[in-house]
ROKEMAR-613152 format. One record per atom (N, C-alpha, C): x, y, z negated; residue number from 1. Coordinates in pm, whole numbers. Layout:
BEGIN
<keti c1="X" c2="Y" c3="Z" num="NUM"/>
...
***
This chain:
BEGIN
<keti c1="-1478" c2="885" c3="-2324" num="1"/>
<keti c1="-1420" c2="753" c3="-2308" num="1"/>
<keti c1="-1532" c2="652" c3="-2304" num="1"/>
<keti c1="-1513" c2="545" c3="-2227" num="2"/>
<keti c1="-1608" c2="433" c3="-2233" num="2"/>
<keti c1="-1527" c2="298" c3="-2211" num="2"/>
<keti c1="-1598" c2="199" c3="-2257" num="3"/>
<keti c1="-1532" c2="66" c3="-2242" num="3"/>
<keti c1="-1534" c2="26" c3="-2092" num="3"/>
<keti c1="-1417" c2="-28" c3="-2039" num="4"/>
<keti c1="-1413" c2="-65" c3="-1903" num="4"/>
<keti c1="-1409" c2="-216" c3="-1884" num="4"/>
<keti c1="-1323" c2="-293" c3="-1951" num="5"/>
<keti c1="-1312" c2="-431" c3="-1935" num="5"/>
<keti c1="-1240" c2="-504" c3="-2050" num="5"/>
<keti c1="-1256" c2="-631" c3="-2049" num="6"/>
<keti c1="-1173" c2="-722" c3="-2138" num="6"/>
<keti c1="-1086" c2="-802" c3="-2045" num="6"/>
<keti c1="-966" c2="-815" c3="-2077" num="7"/>
<keti c1="-869" c2="-894" c3="-1985" num="7"/>
<keti c1="-823" c2="-1028" c3="-2052" num="7"/>
<keti c1="-817" c2="-1129" c3="-1973" num="8"/>
<keti c1="-775" c2="-1261" c3="-2025" num="8"/>
<keti c1="-652" c2="-1300" c3="-1939" num="8"/>
<keti c1="-540" c2="-1345" c3="-2007" num="9"/>
<keti c1="-433" c2="-1396" c3="-1939" num="9"/>
<keti c1="-461" c2="-1551" c3="-1920" num="9"/>
<keti c1="-459" c2="-1596" c3="-1809" num="10"/>
<keti c1="-494" c2="-1730" c3="-1766" num="10"/>
<keti c1="-378" c2="-1809" c3="-1707" num="10"/>
<keti c1="-387" c2="-1943" c3="-1711" num="11"/>
<keti c1="-285" c2="-2028" c3="-1651" num="11"/>
<keti c1="-297" c2="-2031" c3="-1504" num="11"/>
<keti c1="-422" c2="-2055" c3="-1454" num="12"/>
<keti c1="-449" c2="-2071" c3="-1316" num="12"/>
<keti c1="-567" c2="-1976" c3="-1278" num="12"/>
<keti c1="-546" c2="-1876" c3="-1209" num="13"/>
<keti c1="-651" c2="-1777" c3="-1172" num="13"/>
<keti c1="-768" c2="-1841" c3="-1102" num="13"/>
<keti c1="-733" c2="-1932" c3="-1009" num="14"/>
<keti c1="-836" c2="-1998" c3="-925" num="14"/>
<keti c1="-931" c2="-2084" c3="-1014" num="14"/>
<keti c1="-870" c2="-2162" c3="-1107" num="15"/>
<keti c1="-957" c2="-2248" c3="-1195" num="15"/>
<keti c1="-1037" c2="-2153" c3="-1285" num="15"/>
<keti c1="-981" c2="-2050" c3="-1337" num="16"/>
<keti c1="-1061" c2="-1957" c3="-1433" num="16"/>
<keti c1="-1162" c2="-1880" c3="-1350" num="16"/>
<keti c1="-1131" c2="-1840" c3="-1236" num="17"/>
<keti c1="-1230" c2="-1763" c3="-1146" num="17"/>
<keti c1="-1353" c2="-1854" c3="-1128" num="17"/>
<keti c1="-1321" c2="-1976" c3="-1078" num="18"/>
<keti c1="-1430" c2="-2076" c3="-1048" num="18"/>
<keti c1="-1516" c2="-2101" c3="-1173" num="18"/>
<keti c1="-1457" c2="-2113" c3="-1295" num="19"/>
<keti c1="-1526" c2="-2135" c3="-1421" num="19"/>
<keti c1="-1621" c2="-2026" c3="-1445" num="19"/>
<keti c1="-1577" c2="-1899" c3="-1445" num="20"/>
<keti c1="-1657" c2="-1782" c3="-1472" num="20"/>
<keti c1="-1771" c2="-1763" c3="-1366" num="20"/>
<keti c1="-1734" c2="-1792" c3="-1243" num="21"/>
<keti c1="-1837" c2="-1778" c3="-1141" num="21"/>
<keti c1="-1943" c2="-1894" c3="-1141" num="21"/>
<keti c1="-1898" c2="-2017" c3="-1154" num="22"/>
<keti c1="-1987" c2="-2136" c3="-1155" num="22"/>
<keti c1="-2074" c2="-2148" c3="-1274" num="22"/>
<keti c1="-2011" c2="-2129" c3="-1390" num="23"/>
<keti c1="-2074" c2="-2160" c3="-1519" num="23"/>
<keti c1="-2149" c2="-2035" c3="-1576" num="23"/>
<keti c1="-2095" c2="-1910" c3="-1556" num="24"/>
<keti c1="-2145" c2="-1793" c3="-1618" num="24"/>
<keti c1="-2209" c2="-1697" c3="-1527" num="24"/>
<keti c1="-2195" c2="-1723" c3="-1393" num="25"/>
<keti c1="-2264" c2="-1639" c3="-1298" num="25"/>
<keti c1="-2195" c2="-1507" c3="-1262" num="25"/>
<keti c1="-2072" c2="-1482" c3="-1305" num="26"/>
<keti c1="-2002" c2="-1366" c3="-1268" num="26"/>
<keti c1="-1967" c2="-1362" c3="-1125" num="26"/>
<keti c1="-1964" c2="-1237" c3="-1064" num="27"/>
<keti c1="-1924" c2="-1219" c3="-922" num="27"/>
<keti c1="-1791" c2="-1144" c3="-913" num="27"/>
<keti c1="-1721" c2="-1182" c3="-810" num="28"/>
<keti c1="-1584" c2="-1110" c3="-791" num="28"/>
<keti c1="-1617" c2="-967" c3="-746" num="28"/>
<keti c1="-1542" c2="-870" c3="-815" num="29"/>
<keti c1="-1546" c2="-736" c3="-781" num="29"/>
<keti c1="-1433" c2="-700" c3="-690" num="29"/>
<keti c1="-1310" c2="-739" c3="-728" num="30"/>
<keti c1="-1196" c2="-717" c3="-653" num="30"/>
<keti c1="-1078" c2="-812" c3="-698" num="30"/>
<keti c1="-986" c2="-826" c3="-610" num="31"/>
<keti c1="-866" c2="-899" c3="-645" num="31"/>
<keti c1="-740" c2="-837" c3="-579" num="31"/>
<keti c1="-622" c2="-852" c3="-640" num="32"/>
<keti c1="-500" c2="-794" c3="-587" num="32"/>
<keti c1="-383" c2="-860" c3="-661" num="32"/>
<keti c1="-266" c2="-833" c3="-604" num="33"/>
<keti c1="-134" c2="-872" c3="-666" num="33"/>
<keti c1="-77" c2="-750" c3="-725" num="33"/>
<keti c1="-5" c2="-770" c3="-840" num="34"/>
<keti c1="63" c2="-660" c3="-900" num="34"/>
<keti c1="192" c2="-717" c3="-973" num="34"/>
<keti c1="306" c2="-664" c3="-948" num="35"/>
<keti c1="428" c2="-707" c3="-1010" num="35"/>
<keti c1="449" c2="-855" c3="-1014" num="35"/>
<keti c1="419" c2="-922" c3="-911" num="36"/>
<keti c1="440" c2="-1070" c3="-890" num="36"/>
<keti c1="316" c2="-1150" c3="-958" num="36"/>
<keti c1="223" c2="-1081" c3="-1006" num="37"/>
<keti c1="112" c2="-1162" c3="-1067" num="37"/>
<keti c1="-18" c2="-1141" c3="-990" num="37"/>
<keti c1="-116" c2="-1216" c3="-1020" num="38"/>
<keti c1="-244" c2="-1210" c3="-948" num="38"/>
<keti c1="-350" c2="-1163" c3="-1046" num="38"/>
<keti c1="-439" c2="-1073" c3="-1002" num="39"/>
<keti c1="-538" c2="-1013" c3="-1078" num="39"/>
<keti c1="-673" c2="-1025" c3="-1012" num="39"/>
<keti c1="-772" c2="-1058" c3="-1083" num="40"/>
<keti c1="-914" c2="-1059" c3="-1029" num="40"/>
<keti c1="-1005" c2="-1000" c3="-1126" num="40"/>
<keti c1="-1097" c2="-914" c3="-1081" num="41"/>
<keti c1="-1200" c2="-859" c3="-1168" num="41"/>
<keti c1="-1330" c2="-924" c3="-1134" num="41"/>
<keti c1="-1399" c2="-971" c3="-1234" num="42"/>
<keti c1="-1534" c2="-1037" c3="-1219" num="42"/>
<keti c1="-1635" c2="-958" c3="-1291" num="42"/>
<keti c1="-1757" c2="-942" c3="-1251" num="43"/>
<keti c1="-1859" c2="-864" c3="-1318" num="43"/>
<keti c1="-1988" c2="-946" c3="-1330" num="43"/>
<keti c1="-2067" c2="-909" c3="-1433" num="44"/>
<keti c1="-2199" c2="-955" c3="-1449" num="44"/>
<keti c1="-2272" c2="-845" c3="-1521" num="44"/>
<keti c1="-2354" c2="-767" c3="-1438" num="45"/>
<keti c1="-2420" c2="-654" c3="-1493" num="45"/>
<keti c1="-2315" c2="-551" c3="-1533" num="45"/>
<keti c1="-2313" c2="-498" c3="-1659" num="46"/>
<keti c1="-2214" c2="-407" c3="-1707" num="46"/>
<keti c1="-2085" c2="-472" c3="-1765" num="46"/>
<keti c1="-2083" c2="-605" c3="-1772" num="47"/>
<keti c1="-1969" c2="-676" c3="-1819" num="47"/>
<keti c1="-1863" c2="-690" c3="-1709" num="47"/>
<keti c1="-1743" c2="-651" c3="-1742" num="48"/>
<keti c1="-1623" c2="-675" c3="-1657" num="48"/>
<keti c1="-1524" c2="-751" c3="-1719" num="48"/>
<keti c1="-1474" c2="-862" c3="-1657" num="49"/>
<keti c1="-1358" c2="-942" c3="-1706" num="49"/>
<keti c1="-1244" c2="-933" c3="-1605" num="49"/>
<keti c1="-1129" c2="-906" c3="-1647" num="50"/>
<keti c1="-1008" c2="-908" c3="-1572" num="50"/>
<keti c1="-931" c2="-1041" c3="-1601" num="50"/>
<keti c1="-908" c2="-1123" c3="-1497" num="51"/>
<keti c1="-828" c2="-1242" c3="-1518" num="51"/>
<keti c1="-690" c2="-1211" c3="-1464" num="51"/>
<keti c1="-588" c2="-1242" c3="-1535" num="52"/>
<keti c1="-446" c2="-1208" c3="-1502" num="52"/>
<keti c1="-365" c2="-1341" c3="-1505" num="52"/>
<keti c1="-307" c2="-1369" c3="-1389" num="53"/>
<keti c1="-206" c2="-1482" c3="-1386" num="53"/>
<keti c1="-72" c2="-1424" c3="-1352" num="53"/>
<keti c1="18" c2="-1432" c3="-1453" num="54"/>
<keti c1="154" c2="-1375" c3="-1429" num="54"/>
<keti c1="245" c2="-1496" c3="-1400" num="54"/>
<keti c1="368" c2="-1459" c3="-1375" num="55"/>
<keti c1="470" c2="-1562" c3="-1354" num="55"/>
<keti c1="493" c2="-1634" c3="-1485" num="55"/>
<keti c1="469" c2="-1595" c3="-1600" num="56"/>
<keti c1="484" c2="-1655" c3="-1728" num="56"/>
<keti c1="351" c2="-1728" c3="-1769" num="56"/>
<keti c1="249" c2="-1715" c3="-1692" num="57"/>
<keti c1="114" c2="-1768" c3="-1738" num="57"/>
<keti c1="114" c2="-1914" c3="-1755" num="57"/>
<keti c1="201" c2="-1994" c3="-1700" num="58"/>
<keti c1="189" c2="-2137" c3="-1715" num="58"/>
<keti c1="226" c2="-2175" c3="-1856" num="58"/>
<keti c1="289" c2="-2079" c3="-1935" num="59"/>
<keti c1="329" c2="-2111" c3="-2078" num="59"/>
<keti c1="230" c2="-2050" c3="-2171" num="59"/>
<keti c1="106" c2="-2003" c3="-2123" num="60"/>
<keti c1="-1" c2="-1953" c3="-2208" num="60"/>
<keti c1="-58" c2="-2073" c3="-2292" num="60"/>
<keti c1="-57" c2="-2061" c3="-2428" num="61"/>
<keti c1="-117" c2="-2165" c3="-2495" num="61"/>
<keti c1="-254" c2="-2126" c3="-2552" num="61"/>
<keti c1="-286" c2="-1999" c3="-2568" num="62"/>
<keti c1="-414" c2="-1960" c3="-2601" num="62"/>
<keti c1="-432" c2="-1823" c3="-2528" num="62"/>
<keti c1="-553" c2="-1798" c3="-2479" num="63"/>
<keti c1="-583" c2="-1680" c3="-2401" num="63"/>
<keti c1="-542" c2="-1556" c3="-2472" num="63"/>
<keti c1="-441" c2="-1486" c3="-2413" num="64"/>
<keti c1="-414" c2="-1348" c3="-2460" num="64"/>
<keti c1="-508" c2="-1254" c3="-2396" num="64"/>
<keti c1="-548" c2="-1163" c3="-2481" num="65"/>
<keti c1="-652" c2="-1058" c3="-2426" num="65"/>
<keti c1="-597" c2="-917" c3="-2459" num="65"/>
<keti c1="-661" c2="-827" c3="-2388" num="66"/>
<keti c1="-654" c2="-686" c3="-2427" num="66"/>
<keti c1="-779" c2="-622" c3="-2390" num="66"/>
<keti c1="-814" c2="-512" c3="-2457" num="67"/>
<keti c1="-934" c2="-438" c3="-2434" num="67"/>
<keti c1="-896" c2="-308" c3="-2357" num="67"/>
<keti c1="-975" c2="-263" c3="-2260" num="68"/>
<keti c1="-943" c2="-155" c3="-2175" num="68"/>
<keti c1="-1055" c2="-53" c3="-2184" num="68"/>
<keti c1="-1011" c2="68" c3="-2213" num="69"/>
<keti c1="-1106" c2="186" c3="-2211" num="69"/>
<keti c1="-1078" c2="280" c3="-2111" num="69"/>
<keti c1="-1181" c2="328" c3="-2036" num="70"/>
<keti c1="-1171" c2="420" c3="-1928" num="70"/>
<keti c1="-1169" c2="562" c3="-1995" num="70"/>
<keti c1="-1071" c2="640" c3="-1952" num="71"/>
<keti c1="-1045" c2="777" c3="-2000" num="71"/>
<keti c1="-1059" c2="873" c3="-1877" num="71"/>
<keti c1="-1099" c2="999" c3="-1907" num="72"/>
<keti c1="-1102" c2="1095" c3="-1809" num="72"/>
<keti c1="-969" c2="1143" c3="-1772" num="72"/>
<keti c1="-870" c2="1146" c3="-1863" num="73"/>
<keti c1="-737" c2="1204" c3="-1840" num="73"/>
<keti c1="-634" c2="1119" c3="-1906" num="73"/>
<keti c1="-571" c2="1032" c3="-1826" num="74"/>
<keti c1="-473" c2="942" c3="-1879" num="74"/>
<keti c1="-358" c2="1009" c3="-1957" num="74"/>
<keti c1="-311" c2="1122" c3="-1890" num="75"/>
<keti c1="-191" c2="1187" c3="-1944" num="75"/>
<keti c1="-233" c2="1247" c3="-2085" num="75"/>
<keti c1="-353" c2="1304" c3="-2111" num="76"/>
<keti c1="-387" c2="1352" c3="-2237" num="76"/>
<keti c1="-396" c2="1239" c3="-2338" num="76"/>
<keti c1="-454" c2="1125" c3="-2298" num="77"/>
<keti c1="-457" c2="1011" c3="-2388" num="77"/>
<keti c1="-319" c2="964" c3="-2428" num="77"/>
<keti c1="-232" c2="957" c3="-2337" num="78"/>
<keti c1="-90" c2="909" c3="-2360" num="78"/>
<keti c1="-23" c2="1001" c3="-2448" num="78"/>
<keti c1="-30" c2="1139" c3="-2423" num="79"/>
<keti c1="45" c2="1231" c3="-2515" num="79"/>
<keti c1="-18" c2="1225" c3="-2663" num="79"/>
<keti c1="-149" c2="1219" c3="-2673" num="80"/>
<keti c1="-215" c2="1216" c3="-2803" num="80"/>
<keti c1="-162" c2="1088" c3="-2886" num="80"/>
<keti c1="-157" c2="976" c3="-2815" num="81"/>
<keti c1="-120" c2="850" c3="-2888" num="81"/>
<keti c1="28" c2="863" c3="-2928" num="81"/>
<keti c1="109" c2="904" c3="-2845" num="82"/>
<keti c1="251" c2="918" c3="-2877" num="82"/>
<keti c1="264" c2="1018" c3="-3000" num="82"/>
<keti c1="206" c2="1132" c3="-2987" num="83"/>
<keti c1="207" c2="1236" c3="-3091" num="83"/>
<keti c1="165" c2="1174" c3="-3229" num="83"/>
<keti c1="65" c2="1082" c3="-3228" num="84"/>
<keti c1="14" c2="1028" c3="-3346" num="84"/>
<keti c1="93" c2="909" c3="-3394" num="84"/>
<keti c1="198" c2="872" c3="-3316" num="85"/>
<keti c1="293" c2="765" c3="-3369" num="85"/>
<keti c1="264" c2="627" c3="-3320" num="85"/>
<keti c1="173" c2="618" c3="-3215" num="86"/>
<keti c1="143" c2="487" c3="-3166" num="86"/>
<keti c1="244" c2="451" c3="-3054" num="86"/>
<keti c1="269" c2="321" c3="-3039" num="87"/>
<keti c1="371" c2="267" c3="-2948" num="87"/>
<keti c1="314" c2="237" c3="-2810" num="87"/>
<keti c1="371" c2="295" c3="-2709" num="88"/>
<keti c1="335" c2="265" c3="-2566" num="88"/>
<keti c1="410" c2="144" c3="-2523" num="88"/>
<keti c1="337" c2="37" c3="-2494" num="89"/>
<keti c1="405" c2="-85" c3="-2457" num="89"/>
<keti c1="441" c2="-110" c3="-2308" num="89"/>
<keti c1="362" c2="-44" c3="-2224" num="90"/>
<keti c1="379" c2="-53" c3="-2078" num="90"/>
<keti c1="322" c2="66" c3="-2007" num="90"/>
<keti c1="387" c2="99" c3="-1904" num="91"/>
<keti c1="345" c2="211" c3="-1810" num="91"/>
<keti c1="390" c2="346" c3="-1852" num="91"/>
<keti c1="341" c2="447" c3="-1792" num="92"/>
<keti c1="219" c2="443" c3="-1708" num="92"/>
<keti c1="244" c2="386" c3="-1575" num="92"/>
<keti c1="134" c2="320" c3="-1516" num="93"/>
<keti c1="147" c2="267" c3="-1387" num="93"/>
<keti c1="49" c2="344" c3="-1297" num="93"/>
<keti c1="86" c2="364" c3="-1173" num="94"/>
<keti c1="1" c2="420" c3="-1076" num="94"/>
<keti c1="-27" c2="320" c3="-971" num="94"/>
<keti c1="-145" c2="275" c3="-961" num="95"/>
<keti c1="-192" c2="164" c3="-875" num="95"/>
<keti c1="-230" c2="207" c3="-741" num="95"/>
<keti c1="-219" c2="123" c3="-646" num="96"/>
<keti c1="-251" c2="150" c3="-503" num="96"/>
<keti c1="-397" c2="204" c3="-480" num="96"/>
<keti c1="-485" c2="160" c3="-561" num="97"/>
<keti c1="-630" c2="193" c3="-550" num="97"/>
<keti c1="-656" c2="333" c3="-612" num="97"/>
<keti c1="-556" c2="400" c3="-667" num="98"/>
<keti c1="-566" c2="536" c3="-717" num="98"/>
<keti c1="-587" c2="527" c3="-865" num="98"/>
<keti c1="-599" c2="418" c3="-933" num="99"/>
<keti c1="-606" c2="412" c3="-1073" num="99"/>
<keti c1="-477" c2="440" c3="-1140" num="99"/>
<keti c1="-482" c2="492" c3="-1261" num="100"/>
<keti c1="-359" c2="518" c3="-1341" num="100"/>
<keti c1="-393" c2="453" c3="-1484" num="100"/>
<keti c1="-286" c2="383" c3="-1533" num="101"/>
<keti c1="-304" c2="307" c3="-1656" num="101"/>
<keti c1="-182" c2="302" c3="-1746" num="101"/>
<keti c1="-204" c2="275" c3="-1865" num="102"/>
<keti c1="-82" c2="246" c3="-1954" num="102"/>
<keti c1="-142" c2="158" c3="-2072" num="102"/>
<keti c1="-54" c2="92" c3="-2144" num="103"/>
<keti c1="-90" c2="7" c3="-2253" num="103"/>
<keti c1="-26" c2="53" c3="-2387" num="103"/>
<keti c1="-102" c2="40" c3="-2492" num="104"/>
<keti c1="-55" c2="83" c3="-2623" num="104"/>
<keti c1="-92" c2="-20" c3="-2730" num="104"/>
<keti c1="-32" c2="-11" c3="-2849" num="105"/>
<keti c1="-76" c2="-94" c3="-2951" num="105"/>
<keti c1="-180" c2="-7" c3="-3039" num="105"/>
<keti c1="-273" c2="-73" c3="-3097" num="106"/>
<keti c1="-364" c2="-9" c3="-3194" num="106"/>
<keti c1="-308" c2="-24" c3="-3325" num="106"/>
<keti c1="-383" c2="22" c3="-3433" num="107"/>
<keti c1="-325" c2="23" c3="-3565" num="107"/>
<keti c1="-295" c2="-111" c3="-3625" num="107"/>
<keti c1="-350" c2="-218" c3="-3572" num="108"/>
<keti c1="-320" c2="-361" c3="-3613" num="108"/>
<keti c1="-256" c2="-431" c3="-3513" num="108"/>
<keti c1="-176" c2="-362" c3="-3417" num="109"/>
<keti c1="-92" c2="-427" c3="-3316" num="109"/>
<keti c1="-175" c2="-495" c3="-3200" num="109"/>
<keti c1="-308" c2="-460" c3="-3200" num="110"/>
<keti c1="-388" c2="-514" c3="-3092" num="110"/>
<keti c1="-348" c2="-441" c3="-2959" num="110"/>
<keti c1="-371" c2="-508" c3="-2856" num="111"/>
<keti c1="-333" c2="-446" c3="-2722" num="111"/>
<keti c1="-442" c2="-371" c3="-2660" num="111"/>
<keti c1="-426" c2="-244" c3="-2628" num="112"/>
<keti c1="-516" c2="-160" c3="-2571" num="112"/>
<keti c1="-472" c2="-108" c3="-2440" num="112"/>
<keti c1="-556" c2="-107" c3="-2338" num="113"/>
<keti c1="-528" c2="-37" c3="-2212" num="113"/>
<keti c1="-607" c2="85" c3="-2201" num="113"/>
<keti c1="-544" c2="185" c3="-2147" num="114"/>
<keti c1="-618" c2="316" c3="-2115" num="114"/>
<keti c1="-608" c2="333" c3="-1965" num="114"/>
<keti c1="-725" c2="359" c3="-1904" num="115"/>
<keti c1="-735" c2="359" c3="-1755" num="115"/>
<keti c1="-815" c2="477" c3="-1710" num="115"/>
<keti c1="-746" c2="552" c3="-1613" num="116"/>
<keti c1="-806" c2="660" c3="-1546" num="116"/>
<keti c1="-845" c2="620" c3="-1407" num="116"/>
<keti c1="-972" c2="623" c3="-1368" num="117"/>
<keti c1="-1018" c2="580" c3="-1236" num="117"/>
<keti c1="-1026" c2="698" c3="-1145" num="117"/>
<keti c1="-969" c2="691" c3="-1024" num="118"/>
<keti c1="-981" c2="796" c3="-924" num="118"/>
<keti c1="-1122" c2="800" c3="-876" num="118"/>
<keti c1="-1177" c2="923" c3="-872" num="119"/>
<keti c1="-1316" c2="941" c3="-826" num="119"/>
<keti c1="-1332" c2="1011" c3="-696" num="119"/>
<keti c1="-1235" c2="975" c3="-606" num="120"/>
<keti c1="-1231" c2="1032" c3="-475" num="120"/>
<keti c1="-1354" c2="998" c3="-386" num="120"/>
***
């Protein structure tokens, strides 16, 4: 397992993208729409930030975040977490780019994403 990205829920993805590019030098890796929302991945070296604008994002009062860890086998990670009593909050989702993902809570209700990347 390795760290993949940190995600920020933002009010306006264009404003946030410009900020991270103009002030911090991040570059856009990819962007797409998912379930009515907009997503952009920005990178700087090994740092990857996911910006998320959902239909509810206009009501964001402070940036909600989640940590994402890349796993070799999403199904194995999912089964292990469920077996150990952790709550799966979303997913699993199978994305058009071949990625597989789900979200879980950690021991202190922090939001964690587990992501399997297709290596085709």
